[in-house]
C-alpha positions in Angstrom: -80.3 46.2 85.5 -83.0 43.3 86.3 -84.0 43.6 82.2 -80.5 43.2 81.6 -80.5 39.9 83.3 -83.0 38.2 82.2 -82.2 39.2 78.7 -78.2 37.1 79.4 -80.1 34.6 80.2 -82.0 34.0 77.2 -79.2 34.2 75.8 -77.8 30.7 77.2 -81.0 29.4 77.8 -83.7 28.2 75.4 -87.1 26.9 76.6 -87.9 23.7 74.2 -90.6 21.3 74.4 -89.6 17.9 73.5 -92.3 15.5 71.8 -92.5 11.8 71.2 -95.3 9.7 69.5 -97.5 8.9 71.7 -98.7 13.4 72.1 -97.2 13.5 75.2 -94.7 17.0 76.0 -92.4 17.6 79.2 -91.0 21.0 79.4 -87.3 21.1 79.6 -84.4 23.5 79.2 -81.2 22.7 77.5 -78.0 25.0 77.2 -77.2 26.9 74.2 -73.7 28.3 73.9 -73.6 32.4 74.3 -72.5 34.5 70.9 -70.0 37.0 71.4 -68.0 39.0 69.3 -66.0 37.4 66.9 -62.7 37.5 66.7 -62.4 38.5 70.4 -63.8 35.2 72.0 -61.5 34.1 74.4 -60.8 30.4 73.3 -59.6 28.7 76.5 -57.7 25.9 74.1 -55.8 28.8 72.2 -51.7 27.1 72.2 -49.7 29.0 74.2 -47.7 31.5 71.9 -44.3 30.5 72.3 -46.0 27.1 70.4 -47.5 29.2 67.9 -43.7 30.8 67.7 -41.7 27.6 67.7 -44.6 26.9 64.2 -43.7 29.3 62.7 -39.3 29.1 62.6 -39.9 25.6 62.4 -42.1 26.5 58.8 -39.1 29.1 58.0 -37.0 26.3 58.5 -38.4 24.5 56.5 -39.4 26.8 53.5 -36.0 27.7 53.1 -35.1 24.4 52.8 -37.0 23.9 50.2 -36.2 26.8 48.2 -32.1 25.6 48.9 -33.1 22.3 47.2 -34.8 23.8 44.2 -32.4 26.0 43.4 -29.7 23.8 43.5 -32.1 21.1 41.5 -32.4 18.9 44.0 -28.7 18.2 44.5 -28.5 18.0 48.2 -24.6 16.9 48.4 -24.1 21.0 47.0 -25.8 22.6 50.5 -23.8 24.5 52.0 -25.1 23.8 55.9 -23.0 27.3 57.4 -25.8 29.1 54.8 -28.2 27.2 55.4 -28.4 27.7 59.1 -27.9 32.0 58.4 -30.1 32.1 56.4 -33.0 30.3 58.3 -32.3 32.1 61.5 -32.6 36.0 59.6 -36.3 34.3 57.9 -37.4 33.0 61.1 -36.5 36.3 63.2 -38.0 38.6 60.7 -41.2 36.1 61.0 -41.1 36.6 64.8 -40.4 40.3 64.7 -42.6 41.1 62.3 -45.3 39.0 64.1 -45.0 40.6 67.1 -45.2 43.6 65.9 -48.5 42.8 64.3 -49.6 41.1 66.8 -49.7 38.0 65.5 -49.1 36.1 68.8 -50.9 38.1 71.4 -53.8 36.1 71.6 -56.6 38.3 70.5 -58.3 36.4 67.5 -59.2 33.1 67.6 -56.1 30.6 65.8 -57.2 29.6 62.4 -59.8 32.4 62.3 -60.6 34.6 59.4 -59.4 37.4 61.0 -55.8 35.2 62.6 -55.3 33.7 58.9 -54.4 37.3 57.4 -52.7 38.9 59.9 -50.3 35.1 59.5 -50.5 36.1 56.3 -49.5 39.9 56.0 -46.5 38.9 58.1 -45.1 36.7 56.5 -45.4 37.8 53.2 -43.6 41.4 55.4 -41.2 38.4 56.6 -40.0 37.1 53.1 -39.3 40.5 51.3 -37.0 41.7 55.1 -35.6 38.1 54.5 -34.8 39.5 50.6 -33.6 42.8 51.3 -31.3 41.9 54.1 -29.6 38.9 51.8 -29.7 41.2 49.3 -27.5 44.3 51.0 -25.3 41.7 52.9 -21.4 41.5 51.8 -20.6 38.8 50.9 -24.4 37.4 50.5 -25.8 35.1 53.1 -27.5 32.8 50.0 -28.6 32.6 46.3 -30.9 35.4 46.2 -33.9 33.3 44.1 -33.8 31.7 47.9 -35.6 34.0 49.9 -38.0 34.9 47.6 -38.7 31.0 46.8 -38.9 30.5 50.3 -41.5 32.6 51.0 -44.5 31.1 49.3 -43.5 27.8 50.9 -43.9 30.1 54.3 -46.7 31.3 53.6 -48.5 27.9 52.8 -47.2 26.5 56.0 -47.8 29.2 58.3 -51.7 30.0 57.1 -52.1 26.3 56.6 -50.5 24.9 59.6 -53.0 27.2 61.8 -56.2 26.3 59.2 -55.2 22.4 59.9 -55.7 23.2 63.5 -58.7 25.1 64.0 -59.8 21.8 61.8 -58.5 19.0 64.2 -59.4 21.2 67.1 -63.5 20.9 65.4 -63.2 17.7 64.3 -62.0 16.8 67.9 -64.9 19.4 69.6 -67.5 17.0 68.1 -66.4 13.3 69.6 -69.1 12.1 71.7 -69.0 12.5 75.4 -71.2 11.8 77.9 -74.0 14.1 78.7 -73.3 15.9 75.2 -76.6 16.5 73.0 -76.4 16.0 69.8 -77.7 18.3 67.8 -79.2 18.9 64.1 -79.2 22.7 62.8 -82.1 23.9 60.6 -80.9 26.9 58.0 -77.2 27.2 57.1 -77.7 30.9 57.0 -75.9 33.3 59.0 -77.6 32.9 61.9 -77.2 28.9 61.5 -73.7 29.6 61.1 -72.8 31.2 64.2 -74.8 28.9 66.0 -72.5 26.5 64.5 -69.1 28.2 65.5 -70.3 28.9 69.0 -71.4 25.4 69.9 -67.5 24.4 68.2 -66.2 27.0 69.6 -67.1 26.2 73.6 -67.9 22.0 73.9 -68.1 22.9 77.4 -71.7 24.2 77.0 -72.6 20.1 75.8 -74.1 20.5 72.6 -71.9 19.3 69.9 -73.6 20.3 66.1 -73.4 17.2 63.8 -74.8 18.1 60.8 -77.4 20.7 58.8 -80.5 20.9 57.6 -81.2 23.1 54.4 -84.2 23.3 52.0 -81.8 25.2 49.8 -80.7 22.1 47.7 -77.5 23.0 46.1 -76.2 23.4 49.3 -76.5 19.7 49.7 -73.3 17.8 50.5 -70.9 20.9 51.7 -69.5 22.4 54.4 -70.5 24.9 56.8 -66.7 25.1 59.8 -66.1 21.1 58.9 -70.2 20.1 59.8 -71.5 18.6 56.5 -74.7 19.9 55.4 -77.1 16.4 55.3 -79.7 17.8 52.5 -83.6 19.4 53.4 -86.2 19.0 55.8 -87.0 15.8 54.4 -84.4 14.0 55.0 -84.6 15.0 59.4 -85.9 11.7 60.1 -82.4 9.7 57.8 -79.8 12.2 59.6 -81.5 11.8 62.9 -81.4 8.1 62.7 -78.1 7.8 61.4 -76.1 10.6 63.4 -77.9 9.4 66.5 -78.9 13.4 66.9 -81.9 13.9 70.0 -82.3 17.6 69.1 -83.5 20.0 66.0 -82.5 23.3 66.4 -84.3 26.0 64.1 -82.4 28.9 63.6 -84.4 32.0 62.2 -88.4 31.4 61.5 -90.8 29.4 59.7 -92.2 31.8 57.0 -95.9 30.7 58.5 -97.6 28.6 61.7 -97.7 25.3 58.6 -94.2 25.4 58.3 -93.4 25.1 62.2 -95.8 22.5 62.6 -94.2 20.7 59.3 -90.8 21.4 61.0 -92.6 19.7 64.4 -94.2 16.9 63.3 -90.4 15.8 60.9 -88.7 16.1 64.5 -91.2 13.9 66.6 -91.0 11.4 63.8 -87.1 11.0 64.2 -87.4 10.9 67.6 -85.9 14.7 68.3 -86.6 17.7 70.9 -87.1 20.9 69.2 -86.0 24.4 69.8 -86.3 27.7 67.7 -83.5 30.7 68.1 -84.8 33.6 66.4 -83.4 36.1 63.9 -79.9 38.0 66.5 -81.5 40.8 65.0 -84.8 40.4 66.9 -82.5 39.7 69.9 -80.7 43.1 69.5 -84.1 44.7 69.2 -84.3 43.4 73.1 -87.4 41.0 71.5 -88.3 37.9 72.9 -84.7 35.6 73.2 -86.0 32.2 72.3 -89.7 31.0 71.4 -90.8 27.1 71.0 -91.1 26.1 67.6 -94.8 25.3 68.0 -95.7 28.3 69.1 -97.9 31.1 66.8 -95.0 32.6 64.4 -96.2 36.1 63.6 -94.4 36.9 59.5 -92.3 39.8 59.5 -90.7 42.1 57.2 -88.0 39.0 56.8 -90.0 35.9 57.0 -90.8 35.9 53.0 -89.0 32.4 53.5 -89.0 29.4 55.2 -85.6 29.7 58.0 -83.5 26.8 55.7 -83.8 29.0 52.3 -80.9 30.9 53.6 -82.1 34.3 52.9 -79.8 35.5 55.5 -76.8 35.2 53.0 -75.6 38.2 51.6 -74.4 37.4 47.6 -72.0 40.2 48.0 -68.1 39.6 48.8 -67.4 37.9 51.7 -64.2 36.9 53.4 -63.6 34.7 50.6 -62.8 37.5 48.7 -60.5 39.1 51.9 -58.5 35.9 51.4 -58.6 36.1 47.7 -56.8 39.6 48.1 -54.1 38.8 50.4 -52.9 35.5 49.1 -53.0 36.8 45.3 -52.0 40.0 46.5 -49.0 38.5 48.3 -47.5 36.6 45.0 -48.4 39.4 42.8 -46.0 41.7 45.2 -43.5 39.1 44.9 -43.4 40.1 41.2 -43.8 43.5 41.6 -40.9 44.4 43.6 -38.2 44.4 41.8 -40.3 46.8 39.3 -41.3 48.7 41.7 -38.1 49.6 42.9 -36.6 50.5 39.4 -40.0 52.7 38.5 -39.2 54.4 42.1 -35.0 55.1 41.2 -36.2 56.2 37.4 -38.8 59.2 39.2 -36.2 60.1 41.7 -33.4 60.1 38.8 -35.4 61.9 36.5 -37.6 63.2 38.4 -37.9 66.2 41.3 -37.9 63.5 43.7 -41.6 62.7 44.4 -41.6 59.0 43.9 -45.5 58.3 45.5 -48.8 60.4 45.1 -50.9 60.3 48.3 -54.3 60.7 46.6 -57.6 61.1 49.4 -60.5 58.9 48.1 -63.1 58.1 49.7 -63.5 54.0 50.8 -65.8 51.4 52.2 -68.7 52.8 54.1 -67.4 56.3 53.3 -64.3 55.8 55.0 -61.3 58.1 53.6 -58.3 56.9 53.4 -54.6 57.8 51.7 -54.2 55.8 48.3 -51.2 55.4 47.3 -50.0 55.5 43.4 -46.3 56.4 41.5 -45.9 60.5 40.8 -46.5 61.0 37.2 -47.6 64.5 38.0 -46.2 68.0 38.2 -46.6 68.8 42.1 -48.4 70.9 43.8 -51.0 71.1 41.1 -54.4 71.8 42.5 -56.4 71.7 39.5 -59.0 69.3 38.4 -58.8 65.8 39.5 -59.5 64.7 36.2 -56.7 64.7 32.8 -56.1 64.7 29.3 -53.9 62.9 26.8 -52.5 66.5 26.7 -52.6 67.7 29.8 -49.3 69.8 30.7 -48.8 68.3 34.1 -48.1 64.9 33.8 -44.7 64.4 33.2 -42.4 62.4 30.2 -42.1 59.6 32.6 -45.5 59.6 34.2 -46.9 59.7 30.6 -45.5 56.0 30.0 -46.5 55.0 33.5 -50.3 56.1 33.3 -50.1 54.3 30.1 -48.9 51.1 31.4 -50.6 51.1 34.6 -48.1 50.7 36.2 -48.3 53.7 38.3 -51.0 51.6 39.8 -48.6 49.3 41.9 -48.3 50.8 44.9 -52.0 50.3 45.5 -50.8 46.4 45.9 -49.9 48.1 49.5 -53.5 49.4 50.2 -55.2 46.0 49.4 -52.8 44.4 51.9 -53.7 46.9 54.3 -57.6 46.3 53.8 -58.5 49.8 52.2 -58.6 48.8 49.1 -59.2 45.2 47.2 -58.0 43.4 44.2 -61.7 44.1 42.5 -64.1 46.2 42.8 -65.9 49.7 42.3 -62.6 52.7 41.4 -62.0 54.9 44.4 -63.4 58.1 43.7 -62.4 61.6 44.9 -64.7 63.1 47.7 -65.8 66.2 46.0 -66.9 63.8 43.1 -68.5 61.4 45.3 -70.8 64.2 46.4 -72.2 64.3 43.7 -72.9 60.2 43.9 -77.4 60.0 44.1 -78.2 57.7 47.1 -78.8 54.6 44.8 -74.7 55.0 43.8 -74.0 55.2 46.9 -74.4 52.0 46.8 -70.6 51.8 45.7 -69.1 52.3 49.1 -70.6 49.3 50.8 -67.5 47.5 49.5 -63.9 48.0 49.6 -62.6 49.8 46.4 -60.5 48.3 43.9 -57.6 48.2 41.9 -59.1 47.0 38.8 -63.2 46.2 38.4 -65.6 46.3 35.4 -65.4 50.1 35.1 -62.1 50.5 35.0 -61.7 47.7 31.7 -64.4 49.8 29.8 -63.0 53.3 30.9 -59.7 52.9 32.5 -58.1 54.8 29.4 -60.9 57.4 29.8 -59.0 60.6 28.6 -59.3 58.7 25.1 -63.1 59.5 25.8 -62.8 63.2 26.7 -60.4 63.6 23.5 -63.0 62.6 21.2 -65.3 65.0 23.1 -63.6 67.8 23.7 -65.4 69.3 26.2 -65.5 72.8 27.6 -65.2 71.8 31.2 -62.9 68.5 31.8 -64.2 68.4 35.2 -68.2 68.8 34.5 -68.1 66.7 31.4 -66.5 63.5 33.8 -68.9 64.2 36.4 -72.2 64.3 33.8 -71.4 62.5 31.3 -68.3 59.6 32.1 -69.4 58.6 36.0 -72.7 58.0 35.6 -72.1 55.4 33.2 -69.0 54.1 34.9 -71.3 54.2 38.0 -74.0 52.0 36.8 -71.2 49.3 35.5 -70.2 49.4 39.1 -73.7 49.0 40.7 -74.4 46.2 37.8 -70.9 44.2 39.3 -72.1 44.2 42.7 -75.5 42.9 41.4 -74.1 40.1 39.4 -70.5 39.2 41.9 -69.3 35.9 41.7 -65.7 35.1 42.8 -65.7 33.1 39.7 -66.4 36.8 37.9 -63.9 38.4 40.2 -61.0 35.8 39.2 -62.3 36.7 35.1 -61.8 40.3 35.9 -58.1 39.9 37.0 -57.0 37.6 34.3 -58.8 40.3 31.2 -56.8 42.9 33.6 -53.6 41.5 33.3 -53.9 40.0 30.0 -54.6 44.3 28.9 -51.3 45.2 30.8 -49.3 42.4 29.0 -50.7 42.7 25.5 
């Protein structure tokens, strides 16, 4: 218990040495906000649930008003106030009910955080679809059919945008100068630096306000991290310190060697700033030294190959921006896909045996199994190989057309909203085939599987490859020949992942479906 208490003290206080031009030093301490798990931090500045509900009601009122005005081609004299009020009340009620069920207003997540905005976006999409369905089923209809669909993207933008704007406003207000507040420059914009900036902004009472970041990666110059600007490299330290009146430099991670640490100390002393080092979080988790002065001897470790500001702790792979793209794009696609999916479901119900959805067991991120949805295109109750050929007798006539057009994949949009899948990524595989993965191939399971991807574009009609080869054992041919080629492409995708690359894959997929 005593050791745990000592470690907790290390998290919230950092010993540091302040130097001046004369070379004298004096020991001092300063408080650093405690870093808590993301998304579960107690935020005393969180708005009450009532204010969030009122903001969402106002957002939907504006959304339906805009949709009606656009539907009437800007002729506001034709607006029927009664119909506008009715549809506005339905949309607002749907948002409050769905938001309550999905815990949007329970204060679990920090307002405007990634977790909060994704939940709000999902609830807004569901509320818009419910409003559309109720308006369609009402007799007589509450308003024009197109109004709920037109109001959905506006309501989505207002509900999510309002929370993001509130978060930005709070961060700016938290950086205002107050008596006794230390103005901090953070060196290193990697994972640890971002967490430290986030912690300082979320707890202004700790007395530390981040005013800038420095990073030796020149590509980050002029960018912002949680609203805090990156003002250059270590060589811009004196200018940043003087312009921003900073009195403390906090180095995240560990410098590459003793000479780099000494150089940082000298540059900070010239700028009149005290210096402290916050070691990597991994060291804190391993119960190693919680803090270390910047001019102490630094022992290079396995992860000390680059300076603290080099940004090596940043992952090159998909991150939160990818998930946000999934939610936003999927919400828009559902607007166009829902009518198509309704028609397909009706056709399958009438022409088939009544089965509409096929629920397939797949392996997702971190080996987690999940149920993937597709429109049913095969005879149910068959336990044969999961690999099909173009002349497979198990495929129904309607299913053959759906597979050729890839429309059978549309229900996976709901898998994307749930977080089981992503729009772009390695295609999910059946557990029986995942068991054949090598340790290297298992890297594709470190990200969310996708509805489309590079391998999907090249092997989207893999039955044609099988038809040319005419193997005696279709399943063995798939596992030994096609699957390794697909996984090589997926690994190439992970190595070269980029946000723009995902957009290109989405564009190629849509063009391929349309043409």
